[in-house]
C-alpha positions, 0 to 999 in steps of 0.5 A, a space after each residue: 145374799 148375805 148369810 150370818 150365824 153365830 152358831 156356825 150353822 145357818 138355821 131359819 129363825 123362829 120369828 116371822 120374816 120382817 122388812 127392816 128397811 122402808 124401801 124393802 131392800 133388806 129382809 131379815 129373819 132372826 132367831 137368838 143364835 143366827 140370822 138370814 138376810 136378803 140385801 139388795 144394795 151395791 155390794 157384790 153378790 155372795 158367791 157359792 153359798 151352801 144352803 142346807 135344809 133339814 129332813 126328818 128321815 132318810 126317805 125325804 133326803 132320797 126324795 129330794 135327790 130324785 126330784 132334783 135329778 128328774 127336774 132340776 137337772 133340766 133347769 141347769 142344776 148339777 148332781 153334787 152328791 147322792 143320798 148317803 152318810 157323810 162320815 167326814 161330817 159326823 156320825 148320822 149325817 145323811 145328806 144329798 146335794 145339788 149345785 144350782 146354775 150359779 154354783 150354790 150348793 143346795 143340800 137336804 140333810 137328816 141328822 139322825 144321831 
C-alpha cells in the first residue's frame, strides 16, 4: 500500500475510486490535494502506516475505541491510545488509536476546533 498527499494529511478523495491498470493491480482514489493508492507489484509492502478516519463528535471516537477493545483485540489488535485530547497535535484534536497485527496505526479523530 502506498499513500501520498501533497497536503501532509491523507484524505479520501471526493471522486469515485478508479482502476488505473488493465489487470486491476493498481486502484487509485484522487482529489485535488491528495491521492490514495493500492498497488500490487514487486515493491516491498509499506510498513507502519497511519490511517486516520474523521469523526463528527467525541462520542463516535469513544464508540470506535470501545468497539476496538471489545472485538479487535481478540483479532490481534492492540490498544494504542484511548479517547482523549491530544494537545501535542493541536487544540481540539480528540482521537483514539489501535495498532493492527501488522503494526499499522488506525485512528478515529474529531477535530472540534
